[in-house]
N, C-alpha and C positions, 0 to 999 in steps of 0.2 A: 968242672962245670956240671957234669952229671951228678956228682955227689951233692953239690949245692941244691940242685933241683929236687933230688930225692929227699934231702933234708927239709926243704920247704913243703914238699908233698906230705911228709910225715907230720910236720907241724900243723898243716891245714887239716889233716885227718884227725889229729889230736884235738884241735879246736872244735871240729864238728862233733866228735864224740862227747866232748864236754857239754856242748850245747844240747845234744840229745839227752844226756844224763840229767841236765838241769830241767829240761822239759818234763822228763819222766818223774822227777822229784815233785814238780809242781802238780802233776796229775795225781800222784799218790797223796800229797798233802790235801788237795781238794776233796778227794774221795773220803779221806778220814774226817775232814771238816763236815762234809755232808752227812756222814753217818752220825756224828755227834749232834748236829742240829736236828736231824731226823728224830733221834730219841728224845731230845729236849722238847720237840714239837708234840710228841706223844705224851710225855710226862706232864707237861704244863696244861692246866685247865682249871675250871671253876668248880669241879665236882669234889675236890678234896681227896682224890685218890693218892695213896702213897706210892713211892717208887716200887716197893716190893709187890704191892697189889697189881700194878700195871704190868710188871715183868712176869708175874705168875699168870696173869690173864693172857698175855702174849704166848706164853708157853702152854696154854690150854688148860690151866688150872684156875679159872676165875672163881673168886669167892662167892659171887652170886650173879644172877642174870643181868642185873642193872649194870654191874661193873663190866661184864662181858659186852653188853650193848654199847656202853660208852667207849670202850677201847677198840673193839672190833668193827663196830658199825659207824663210829663217828671219827675218833682220833686217827686210827690207822689209815683209812681211806683219804682223809684230809692231808695227812703228812706225806703220803705217797703221791697224791695228786699235785701237791706243791712242787715236788721234785720233777715230775713228768712235765707239767705245764711250764715250769721255769725253764727246763731244758729245751722244750719245744719252741718257746718264744725266743730264747737266746739263739738257737740254731737258725730260726727264721730270720732274725735280725742280722746274724752273721752272714748268711748267704745273700740277703737282700743288699747289704753293703758291698758284698763282693761282686755281684753281677751288675750293679749300678755304679760301682766304685764311688760311692757317695757315703761319707762317714756319718751323715745325719739320717740315713735311711733306716727303716725299721719294718717289722712285719705289717704295720698299719699304713705304710706309705702308699699302697695301691688302693686305698679305700676299703680295706678288708673290715676294719672295726666298724666303720660307718654302715656298711652293708649288713653286718651282723646285728647291729643295734636296730636297724630298720626291720630286719626279720623278727627279732624278739618283740619289737613293738607291735607288729601285725598280730602276733599271737596274744599278747597281753591286753592290747587295747581293742583290736577289731575281732579277736576270737578266731582268726583264720588258722586253719590247720592244713599244712601242705600234704601231710600224710595222716588222714583222719584216724586210722587204726591205732596209732601210737600216741594216745592222749597224754601219757605221763612224760613224753618227750617232746611235747608241742613246741616249747620255746627253743630248746637246743636244735631241733630239726629245722624250724623256720630260720633261725640264725645261720645254721650251716648251709641251708639251701640258698639263701641270698648271697652268702659269701662265695659260694661256688659259682654263682651267676657272674660275679665280678671276676673270678679267676678265669672263667670261660671267655669273657669279653677281653680280658687282658691277653689271654693266650692267642685269640684270633687277631688281636691288634698287633702283637709282636711277631706274628707270622709274616707280616710285611717285611720285605728285605730292607736292610739298612735303616731300621727304626732306631733313632738315637736314644741313648740312655736318658737324656734330659726330657725327651718327648714322652717316654714311658712314665717318668715321674709326674709330669704335668697332666698326663691323661689320668693317672691315679688320683691326683689332687681334684681334678674335675669330677670324677666319680664319687670321691669323698664328699664334696660339696653337694652333689645331687642327692645322695642318700641322707646326708644331714638335713637337707631341706625337707625330704619326704618324712623323716623321723619327727622333725619339728612340727610338721602338719598334723601328724597323729597325736603328738603330745598336746597340741592345741585343743583337740576335740576329746581328749581323755578325761575321765572322771578323776577326782582327787585320789581315790584308792588305786586306780589303774596307774596314774602318774607316779604315785609313791612306789608301787611295786616295780615299775620300769626303772625308776631312778636308782633304786637299791640294786637291781640287777646290773645296771651300767657301772656301778662302783667297783664291781669285781668281788666275787664271794666264793670261798672254798667250802663253806659249811653245808652246802647241798650236795656234796660229793657222795656218790654211791659206788659200790664195787663194779656195777655195770658200766657206769660212766668212766671209771678209772680204767677198766679193761679196754673199752673202745679207744680212749685217748692213748693208751700204751701201745696198742696195735698200730694205730696211725703213725705215732711217733717212731716206732721201731722200723716200719716200712720206709718212711721218708729218710730216716737216718742211714739205713743201709744203702739207699740209692745215692744219697749225698756222699757217703764214704767211698762208693765205687767210682764216683766221678771226682774224687778229691784232687787228683793232679790236674784235671781240666779246670777246676775252679781256681786252683793256685795259679795256673797260667792266665786265666781270665782276670785275675787281680792285677796283673801287670799292665796289659792293654789289649784291646781287641786285635790289633795288628800282630803283636807278638804271639798271642794265643793262636791266631790263624796260621802263623808261620810254623807253629809246633803241631799243626794238624787238628786243632780243636774247632769244631763247628760252634762258633760262639752264639749264633742265633738259636740253634737247637738247645744248647745247654742253658741258655737264658730262659727259653720258654719252659723247659722242664723244671727249672728252679722256681719259676714263678708259680707253677701249679703246685709243687711240693710245699713251698712257703705258704701258699693259700690254704692247703690242706692242714698243715700244722696249726696255723693261726686260727682257722675256722673251727677246728675241733676244740682247741683250747678255749676260745672265746664263747662258743655256744654252750659249754658246760659251766664255765666259771665267770663269764662276763668279761668286761674290758679291763685288762691289767696292763698299765702303761710302763714304759721305761726299761723293762727287763730286756726287750729286744734291742734297745739302744745301748744300755750300760754294759751288759755282759760281754758282747763282742769287742767293745773298745778295751775293756780290761784284759780280755784274752789276747788281743793284738799287742798290748803293752808287754805282756808276759812272754809270748812265744812267736810273735811275728805273723806273717801271712801264710805260712805253710799249712794247708788245710789238714794234713795228717794229724797235726796237733791243735790247730786253731779250732777245728770242729768239736772235738771232745772237751777241750778246755772251755769253750764258750758254753757248751751244754752244762758242764759241771758248775760253772760260775752262775748261770741262770738258775739252776736248781738250788744252789746255795743261797742266792739272794732271795728267792721267793720263799724258801724254807725259813730263812731268818725273818722275813716279813711276816710270814704266817705265825711264827712264834711270838714276835713282838706284838702282833695284833691282839694277842690274848692277855698281855700283861700291862698294856698302857692304862686301861681302865679295868680294875678287878671285876670279874663277873660279866664283862661285856667284850664281844669280839668285834673289833673295828674292821670294816670292809677292807679286804686285802689290797684293792686298787688304790685306796687312799694312802696306805702305808708305803706301797712301792713308789707312789708319786713323791712323797716326802723324802724317800731315799734317792730317787732319781733326779729330782729337780736340781739339787746342789751340784751333782756330777755333771748334769747337762750345762749348767751355767759355767762350770770350770772349763768344759770343752769349748764353749763359745769364746770365752776370754783368752784361753791359751792358743786356740787354733782357728780363730774366727776368719783370718784371711784365707786359710786353705779351703773354706767352705763356700767362698764366693764364686 
Protein backbone atom coordinates (compact mmCIF):
# COMPACT_ATOMS: atom_id res chain seq x y z
CA UNK A 1 0.00 0.00 0.00
CA UNK A 2 2.75 2.41 1.01
CA UNK A 3 4.76 1.53 -2.10
CA UNK A 4 1.71 2.34 -4.24
CA UNK A 5 1.30 5.73 -2.57
CA UNK A 6 5.01 6.49 -2.95
CA UNK A 7 4.78 5.57 -6.63
CA UNK A 8 1.80 7.91 -7.11
CA UNK A 9 3.62 10.70 -5.28
CA UNK A 10 6.64 10.29 -7.54
CA UNK A 11 4.38 10.31 -10.58
CA UNK A 12 2.68 13.50 -9.39
CA UNK A 13 6.03 15.15 -8.72
CA UNK A 14 7.21 14.16 -12.19
CA UNK A 15 4.09 15.65 -13.80
CA UNK A 16 4.55 18.86 -11.80
CA UNK A 17 8.20 19.14 -12.83
CA UNK A 18 7.22 18.62 -16.48
CA UNK A 19 4.64 21.42 -16.19
CA UNK A 20 7.18 23.77 -14.64
CA UNK A 21 9.69 22.88 -17.36
CA UNK A 22 7.08 23.58 -20.05
CA UNK A 23 6.27 26.97 -18.53
CA UNK A 24 9.95 27.89 -18.37
CA UNK A 25 10.33 26.94 -22.03
CA UNK A 26 7.42 29.24 -22.89
CA UNK A 27 9.10 32.04 -20.93
CA UNK A 28 12.35 31.53 -22.80
CA UNK A 29 10.63 31.40 -26.18
CA UNK A 30 8.74 34.66 -25.51
CA UNK A 31 11.92 36.44 -24.39
CA UNK A 32 13.69 35.38 -27.59
CA UNK A 33 10.67 36.43 -29.69
CA UNK A 34 10.57 39.87 -28.02
CA UNK A 35 14.28 40.41 -28.65
CA UNK A 36 13.78 39.53 -32.32
CA UNK A 37 10.78 41.85 -32.75
CA UNK A 38 12.58 44.59 -30.79
CA UNK A 39 15.45 44.62 -33.28
CA UNK A 40 13.00 44.44 -36.20
CA UNK A 41 11.24 47.49 -34.78
CA UNK A 42 14.55 49.37 -34.66
CA UNK A 43 15.67 48.30 -38.14
CA UNK A 44 12.43 49.04 -39.99
CA UNK A 45 11.74 52.65 -40.94
CA UNK A 46 11.32 55.07 -43.80
CA UNK A 47 14.79 56.66 -43.58
CA UNK A 48 16.48 53.96 -45.65
CA UNK A 49 19.15 53.08 -43.08
CA UNK A 50 20.89 49.75 -43.62
CA UNK A 51 21.14 47.03 -40.95
CA UNK A 52 24.87 47.67 -40.64
CA UNK A 53 24.37 51.41 -40.12
CA UNK A 54 21.77 50.80 -37.41
CA UNK A 55 23.92 48.32 -35.47
CA UNK A 56 26.99 50.58 -35.78
CA UNK A 57 24.95 53.47 -34.39
CA UNK A 58 23.70 51.37 -31.49
CA UNK A 59 27.30 50.45 -30.79
CA UNK A 60 28.24 54.14 -30.60
CA UNK A 61 29.79 54.44 -34.07
CA UNK A 62 27.14 56.42 -35.94
CA UNK A 63 28.09 57.41 -39.53
CA UNK A 64 26.65 60.92 -38.97
CA UNK A 65 24.52 63.00 -36.60
CA UNK A 66 21.31 62.39 -38.56
CA UNK A 67 21.68 58.62 -38.28
CA UNK A 68 22.43 58.90 -34.57
CA UNK A 69 19.31 61.05 -34.04
CA UNK A 70 17.08 58.63 -35.96
CA UNK A 71 18.31 55.57 -34.08
CA UNK A 72 18.95 56.93 -30.57
CA UNK A 73 16.29 59.63 -30.28
CA UNK A 74 13.45 58.08 -32.30
CA UNK A 75 13.66 54.35 -32.97
CA UNK A 76 15.23 53.06 -29.75
CA UNK A 77 12.88 54.93 -27.35
CA UNK A 78 9.85 53.88 -29.41
CA UNK A 79 10.90 50.22 -29.50
CA UNK A 80 11.58 50.16 -25.75
CA UNK A 81 8.36 52.04 -24.95
CA UNK A 82 6.37 49.48 -26.94
CA UNK A 83 7.77 46.73 -24.72
CA UNK A 84 7.17 48.57 -21.42
CA UNK A 85 3.69 49.86 -22.27
CA UNK A 86 2.61 46.50 -23.68
CA UNK A 87 3.80 44.73 -20.54
CA UNK A 88 2.15 47.34 -18.29
CA UNK A 89 -1.25 47.10 -19.99
CA UNK A 90 -1.07 43.29 -20.01
CA UNK A 91 -0.28 43.11 -16.28
CA UNK A 92 -3.06 45.60 -15.59
CA UNK A 93 -5.52 43.46 -17.53
CA UNK A 94 -4.27 40.25 -15.93
CA UNK A 95 -4.75 41.53 -12.38
CA UNK A 96 -8.05 43.24 -13.17
CA UNK A 97 -9.42 39.94 -14.44
CA UNK A 98 -8.03 38.23 -11.34
CA UNK A 99 -9.43 40.54 -8.67
CA UNK A 100 -12.84 40.78 -10.38
CA UNK A 101 -12.79 37.19 -11.68
CA UNK A 102 -14.23 38.57 -14.89
CA UNK A 103 -12.63 37.40 -18.16
CA UNK A 104 -13.87 40.51 -19.98
CA UNK A 105 -12.20 42.94 -17.57
CA UNK A 106 -9.28 45.11 -18.69
CA UNK A 107 -7.31 48.10 -17.36
CA UNK A 108 -10.02 50.35 -18.81
CA UNK A 109 -12.88 48.69 -16.92
CA UNK A 110 -12.83 51.24 -14.09
CA UNK A 111 -13.15 54.27 -16.37
CA UNK A 112 -9.39 54.88 -16.46
CA UNK A 113 -9.14 55.55 -20.20
CA UNK A 114 -12.18 57.86 -20.14
CA UNK A 115 -10.68 59.89 -17.31
CA UNK A 116 -7.34 60.10 -19.12
CA UNK A 117 -9.08 61.29 -22.29
CA UNK A 118 -10.88 63.99 -20.34
CA UNK A 119 -7.62 65.11 -18.74
CA UNK A 120 -5.91 65.30 -22.13
CA UNK A 121 -8.87 67.21 -23.56
CA UNK A 122 -8.69 69.84 -20.80
CA UNK A 123 -5.10 70.56 -21.81
CA UNK A 124 -5.60 70.48 -25.57
CA UNK A 125 -8.93 72.29 -25.77
CA UNK A 126 -9.20 74.46 -22.64
CA UNK A 127 -5.46 75.02 -22.16
CA UNK A 128 -5.69 73.98 -18.50
CA UNK A 129 -2.42 73.09 -16.78
CA UNK A 130 -2.71 71.23 -13.50
CA UNK A 131 1.01 71.85 -12.89
CA UNK A 132 1.88 75.12 -14.71
CA UNK A 133 5.67 74.77 -14.40
CA UNK A 134 5.83 71.60 -16.56
CA UNK A 135 4.62 73.03 -19.87
CA UNK A 136 6.19 70.25 -21.98
CA UNK A 137 4.25 67.61 -20.04
CA UNK A 138 0.87 69.36 -19.84
CA UNK A 139 -1.11 66.66 -21.65
CA UNK A 140 0.47 63.67 -19.85
CA UNK A 141 0.16 65.36 -16.44
CA UNK A 142 -3.49 66.29 -17.01
CA UNK A 143 -4.30 62.77 -18.19
CA UNK A 144 -2.46 61.19 -15.26
CA UNK A 145 -4.06 63.55 -12.74
CA UNK A 146 -7.62 62.75 -13.88
CA UNK A 147 -6.87 59.04 -13.94
CA UNK A 148 -5.60 59.10 -10.37
CA UNK A 149 -8.78 60.92 -9.33
CA UNK A 150 -10.68 57.88 -10.60
CA UNK A 151 -8.27 55.56 -8.78
CA UNK A 152 -8.81 57.49 -5.54
CA UNK A 153 -12.59 57.38 -5.93
CA UNK A 154 -12.44 53.63 -6.60
CA UNK A 155 -10.13 53.09 -3.62
CA UNK A 156 -12.51 54.92 -1.27
CA UNK A 157 -15.49 53.07 -2.75
CA UNK A 158 -13.89 49.63 -2.31
CA UNK A 159 -12.96 50.39 1.30
CA UNK A 160 -16.59 49.70 2.13
CA UNK A 161 -16.85 46.18 3.46
CA UNK A 162 -18.47 43.50 1.33
CA UNK A 163 -18.58 45.54 -1.88
CA UNK A 164 -19.40 42.97 -4.57
CA UNK A 165 -17.19 42.57 -7.63
CA UNK A 166 -20.14 43.28 -9.90
CA UNK A 167 -20.81 46.54 -8.04
CA UNK A 168 -17.20 47.63 -8.62
CA UNK A 169 -17.59 46.99 -12.36
CA UNK A 170 -20.90 48.90 -12.53
CA UNK A 171 -19.41 51.82 -10.60
CA UNK A 172 -16.48 51.85 -13.02
CA UNK A 173 -18.87 51.88 -15.99
CA UNK A 174 -20.76 54.81 -14.44
CA UNK A 175 -17.51 56.77 -14.05
CA UNK A 176 -16.60 55.92 -17.63
CA UNK A 177 -19.89 57.29 -18.97
CA UNK A 178 -19.50 60.44 -16.87
CA UNK A 179 -16.01 61.22 -18.17
CA UNK A 180 -17.06 60.34 -21.74
CA UNK A 181 -19.87 62.90 -21.45
CA UNK A 182 -17.46 65.53 -20.11
CA UNK A 183 -15.00 64.82 -22.94
CA UNK A 184 -17.77 65.01 -25.54
CA UNK A 185 -18.77 68.41 -24.14
CA UNK A 186 -15.22 69.69 -24.63
CA UNK A 187 -15.08 68.25 -28.15
CA UNK A 188 -18.29 70.09 -28.97
CA UNK A 189 -16.71 73.48 -28.21
CA UNK A 190 -13.28 72.66 -29.68
CA UNK A 191 -11.92 74.23 -32.83
CA UNK A 192 -11.17 72.03 -35.84
CA UNK A 193 -7.43 72.06 -35.11
CA UNK A 194 -7.93 71.25 -31.40
CA UNK A 195 -10.33 68.45 -32.24
CA UNK A 196 -7.92 66.97 -34.78
CA UNK A 197 -5.07 67.01 -32.25
CA UNK A 198 -7.19 65.35 -29.58
CA UNK A 199 -8.47 62.67 -31.94
CA UNK A 200 -4.93 61.82 -33.02
CA UNK A 201 -3.87 61.53 -29.36
CA UNK A 202 -6.83 59.27 -28.61
CA UNK A 203 -5.79 56.85 -31.38
CA UNK A 204 -2.66 55.91 -29.43
CA UNK A 205 0.78 56.96 -30.64
CA UNK A 206 4.31 55.91 -29.74
CA UNK A 207 6.09 58.41 -31.99
CA UNK A 208 6.28 61.15 -29.33
CA UNK A 209 8.22 58.91 -26.96
CA UNK A 210 11.29 60.45 -25.34
CA UNK A 211 13.90 58.99 -23.00
CA UNK A 212 12.38 60.97 -20.11
CA UNK A 213 8.90 59.53 -20.72
CA UNK A 214 10.39 56.05 -21.11
CA UNK A 215 12.25 56.38 -17.80
CA UNK A 216 9.13 57.46 -15.90
CA UNK A 217 7.06 54.64 -17.41
CA UNK A 218 9.76 52.07 -16.62
CA UNK A 219 10.05 53.18 -12.99
CA UNK A 220 6.27 53.00 -12.41
CA UNK A 221 6.09 49.64 -14.19
CA UNK A 222 8.97 48.20 -12.14
CA UNK A 223 7.51 49.30 -8.79
CA UNK A 224 4.05 47.92 -9.60
CA UNK A 225 5.51 44.66 -10.91
CA UNK A 226 7.51 44.14 -7.71
CA UNK A 227 4.43 44.68 -5.52
CA UNK A 228 2.34 42.30 -7.64
CA UNK A 229 5.12 39.69 -7.57
CA UNK A 230 5.32 39.88 -3.76
CA UNK A 231 1.57 39.24 -3.58
CA UNK A 232 1.55 36.52 -6.24
CA UNK A 233 0.27 33.71 -4.01
CA UNK A 234 -2.48 35.96 -2.59
CA UNK A 235 -3.64 36.83 -6.10
CA UNK A 236 -3.55 33.15 -7.05
CA UNK A 237 -5.77 32.38 -4.06
CA UNK A 238 -8.08 35.26 -4.99
CA UNK A 239 -8.56 33.76 -8.45
CA UNK A 240 -10.33 30.78 -6.82
CA UNK A 241 -12.98 32.60 -4.78
CA UNK A 242 -13.21 35.15 -1.98
CA UNK A 243 -14.21 32.52 0.58
CA UNK A 244 -11.31 30.20 -0.30
CA UNK A 245 -8.85 33.09 -0.26
CA UNK A 246 -10.13 34.21 3.15
CA UNK A 247 -9.78 30.64 4.48
CA UNK A 248 -6.11 30.79 3.44
CA UNK A 249 -5.61 33.98 5.43
CA UNK A 250 -5.84 36.49 2.57
CA UNK A 251 -7.40 39.89 3.23
CA UNK A 252 -9.31 39.95 -0.05
CA UNK A 253 -10.62 43.50 0.37
CA UNK A 254 -7.18 44.91 1.07
CA UNK A 255 -5.47 43.08 -1.81
CA UNK A 256 -8.29 44.18 -4.12
CA UNK A 257 -7.87 47.83 -3.12
CA UNK A 258 -4.09 47.67 -3.53
CA UNK A 259 -4.47 46.02 -6.93
CA UNK A 260 -6.91 48.67 -8.15
CA UNK A 261 -4.44 51.43 -7.22
CA UNK A 262 -1.53 49.63 -8.92
CA UNK A 263 -3.57 48.87 -12.05
CA UNK A 264 -4.61 52.52 -12.19
CA UNK A 265 -0.97 53.63 -11.83
CA UNK A 266 0.15 51.31 -14.65
CA UNK A 267 -2.66 52.28 -16.98
CA UNK A 268 -2.50 55.99 -16.18
CA UNK A 269 1.24 56.18 -16.87
CA UNK A 270 0.91 54.27 -20.15
CA UNK A 271 -2.11 56.21 -21.40
CA UNK A 272 -0.85 59.67 -20.47
CA UNK A 273 2.30 59.23 -22.59
CA UNK A 274 1.08 57.18 -25.56
CA UNK A 275 -2.70 57.66 -25.61
CA UNK A 276 -5.41 55.01 -25.56
CA UNK A 277 -4.24 51.60 -26.74
CA UNK A 278 -6.98 49.01 -26.61
CA UNK A 279 -7.19 45.22 -26.40
CA UNK A 280 -3.65 44.56 -25.09
CA UNK A 281 -4.97 44.29 -21.53
CA UNK A 282 -7.70 41.92 -22.69
CA UNK A 283 -5.90 39.72 -25.21
CA UNK A 284 -2.52 39.12 -23.53
CA UNK A 285 -3.86 37.79 -20.18
CA UNK A 286 -6.23 35.40 -21.97
CA UNK A 287 -3.41 34.00 -24.06
CA UNK A 288 -1.25 33.68 -20.94
CA UNK A 289 -3.96 31.72 -19.10
CA UNK A 290 -4.29 29.37 -22.05
CA UNK A 291 -0.55 28.69 -21.84
CA UNK A 292 0.17 28.50 -18.08
CA UNK A 293 -3.09 28.61 -16.14
CA UNK A 294 -3.89 30.76 -13.11
CA UNK A 295 -0.69 30.45 -11.07
CA UNK A 296 0.50 34.05 -10.73
CA UNK A 297 4.14 33.01 -10.44
CA UNK A 298 4.04 32.30 -14.19
CA UNK A 299 0.85 34.08 -15.27
CA UNK A 300 2.26 37.49 -14.32
CA UNK A 301 5.51 37.32 -16.35
CA UNK A 302 3.90 35.47 -19.27
CA UNK A 303 1.16 38.12 -19.51
CA UNK A 304 3.78 40.88 -19.43
CA UNK A 305 5.88 39.22 -22.12
CA UNK A 306 2.87 38.58 -24.36
CA UNK A 307 1.71 42.19 -23.98
CA UNK A 308 5.20 43.41 -24.84
CA UNK A 309 5.37 41.09 -27.84
CA UNK A 310 1.95 42.07 -29.20
CA UNK A 311 2.56 45.81 -28.91
CA UNK A 312 6.06 45.49 -30.37
CA UNK A 313 4.60 43.57 -33.32
CA UNK A 314 1.90 46.21 -33.72
CA UNK A 315 4.54 48.97 -33.63
CA UNK A 316 6.54 47.18 -36.34
CA UNK A 317 3.47 46.52 -38.48
CA UNK A 318 2.35 50.16 -38.16
CA UNK A 319 5.46 51.22 -40.10
CA UNK A 320 5.10 48.81 -43.02
CA UNK A 321 1.36 48.92 -43.85
CA UNK A 322 1.79 52.15 -45.82
CA UNK A 323 5.41 52.91 -46.84
CA UNK A 324 6.57 56.21 -45.35
CA UNK A 325 3.55 56.50 -43.04
CA UNK A 326 3.26 55.37 -39.40
CA UNK A 327 -0.27 54.22 -38.61
CA UNK A 328 -1.39 55.13 -35.04
CA UNK A 329 -0.63 52.15 -32.82
CA UNK A 330 -4.10 52.08 -31.26
CA UNK A 331 -5.66 51.40 -34.67
CA UNK A 332 -3.31 48.49 -35.32
CA UNK A 333 -3.91 46.89 -31.90
CA UNK A 334 -7.66 47.20 -32.42
CA UNK A 335 -7.47 45.30 -35.71
CA UNK A 336 -5.40 42.65 -33.93
CA UNK A 337 -7.65 42.49 -30.88
CA UNK A 338 -11.14 42.60 -32.39
CA UNK A 339 -10.97 39.13 -34.07
CA UNK A 340 -9.63 37.62 -30.84
CA UNK A 341 -12.37 39.37 -28.86
CA UNK A 342 -15.05 37.94 -31.16
CA UNK A 343 -13.57 34.43 -30.84
CA UNK A 344 -13.76 34.74 -27.05
CA UNK A 345 -17.40 35.77 -27.23
CA UNK A 346 -18.45 32.94 -29.56
CA UNK A 347 -16.43 30.26 -27.75
CA UNK A 348 -17.13 31.26 -24.14
CA UNK A 349 -20.12 33.55 -24.34
CA UNK A 350 -22.15 31.62 -21.81
CA UNK A 351 -19.43 31.90 -19.20
CA UNK A 352 -19.55 35.70 -19.37
CA UNK A 353 -23.22 36.02 -18.57
